[in-house]
C-alpha positions as CSV (number, residue, x, y, z in Angstrom):
1,M,5.6,-21.7,-7.8
2,P,1.9,-19.5,-9.0
3,H,1.6,-18.6,-12.5
4,Y,2.3,-15.1,-13.2
5,T,0.0,-13.7,-16.5
6,W,1.4,-10.5,-18.0
7,K,-0.4,-8.1,-16.1
8,K,0.2,-10.0,-12.7
9,S,3.8,-9.7,-13.6
10,L,4.0,-5.8,-15.1
11,G,1.9,-5.0,-11.6
12,L,4.7,-7.1,-9.4
13,L,7.4,-4.4,-11.3
14,A,5.3,-1.3,-11.9
15,G,4.0,-0.8,-8.1
16,P,7.7,-0.6,-6.6
17,L,8.8,1.2,-9.0
18,S,6.5,3.9,-8.5
19,F,7.4,4.2,-5.3
20,I,10.3,4.9,-6.1
21,L,9.2,7.7,-8.7
22,L,7.0,9.2,-6.6
23,Y,9.0,9.5,-3.4
24,F,13.0,10.2,-4.1
25,V,12.7,11.5,-7.9
26,V,9.1,13.6,-8.3
27,E,8.6,16.8,-6.4
28,P,4.8,17.6,-6.2
29,A,4.5,21.3,-5.3
30,G,2.5,21.8,-2.4
31,L,3.5,18.3,-0.5
32,N,5.3,17.7,2.9
33,P,7.3,15.1,3.1
34,S,4.5,12.6,4.8
35,A,1.8,13.6,2.5
36,Q,4.1,12.7,-0.5
37,A,5.2,9.2,1.5
38,V,2.1,8.4,1.7
39,L,1.8,9.2,-1.9
40,A,4.2,7.1,-3.5
41,V,2.6,4.1,-1.3
42,T,-0.9,4.8,-2.2
43,A,0.6,4.4,-6.3
44,W,2.0,0.6,-4.9
45,V,-1.1,-0.4,-3.0
46,A,-3.2,0.9,-5.8
47,I,-1.2,-1.6,-8.6
48,W,-0.6,-4.2,-7.0
49,W,-4.7,-4.3,-5.8
50,I,-5.5,-3.8,-9.2
51,S,-2.7,-6.4,-11.2
52,E,-3.3,-8.4,-8.5
53,A,0.2,-9.2,-7.9
54,I,0.0,-11.2,-5.2
55,P,-2.9,-11.6,-3.0
56,I,-5.2,-8.3,-1.8
57,A,-5.1,-8.9,1.5
58,A,-1.6,-9.1,1.7
59,T,-1.1,-6.0,-0.1
60,A,-3.3,-4.4,2.4
61,L,-0.6,-5.5,5.1
62,L,2.0,-3.0,2.8
63,P,1.5,0.4,4.6
64,I,1.9,-1.3,8.1
65,V,4.9,-1.8,6.8
66,L,6.2,1.3,4.7
67,F,3.9,4.6,6.1
68,P,6.2,4.4,9.3
69,L,9.3,3.6,7.8
70,C,8.7,6.5,4.9
71,G,7.4,9.3,7.2
72,G,3.7,8.4,6.4
73,L,2.0,8.0,9.8
74,A,3.5,7.1,12.8
75,M,3.3,3.0,13.7
76,T,0.5,3.6,16.1
77,E,-1.7,6.0,14.1
78,T,-1.5,2.8,11.3
79,L,-2.1,0.4,13.7
80,H,-5.2,2.4,14.7
81,A,-6.8,2.7,11.3
82,Y,-6.8,-0.7,10.3
83,S,-8.2,-1.7,14.7
84,H,-11.1,-0.1,13.9
85,P,-14.5,-1.7,14.7
86,Y,-15.6,-1.6,11.1
87,I,-12.3,-3.4,9.6
88,F,-13.3,-6.4,12.6
89,L,-17.2,-7.0,10.8
90,C,-16.0,-9.8,8.7
91,W,-14.5,-11.8,11.5
92,L,-17.9,-12.3,13.3
93,P,-19.3,-15.3,12.7
94,H,-22.6,-15.8,10.6
95,F,-25.8,-17.2,12.1
């Protein structure tokens, strides 16, 4: 079991809590529902990324699951953004 510091523990709770607040409770003026979903998911990802509550690679996969579930983006649009050629540069062999 990994050791969680106070920062990681706080981030682990604050990420989903911020999502819930931004998606279900707060209604920012001028945002349509899909933009509000993207805002809520982005807040969750940003908090987990900064606090390193879970590994950053796993945190980066959250939008793939959450955007389609919340209505932020369709699955095809989300996966298309992840399949951009620049994203896969890290997979190229280093000579």
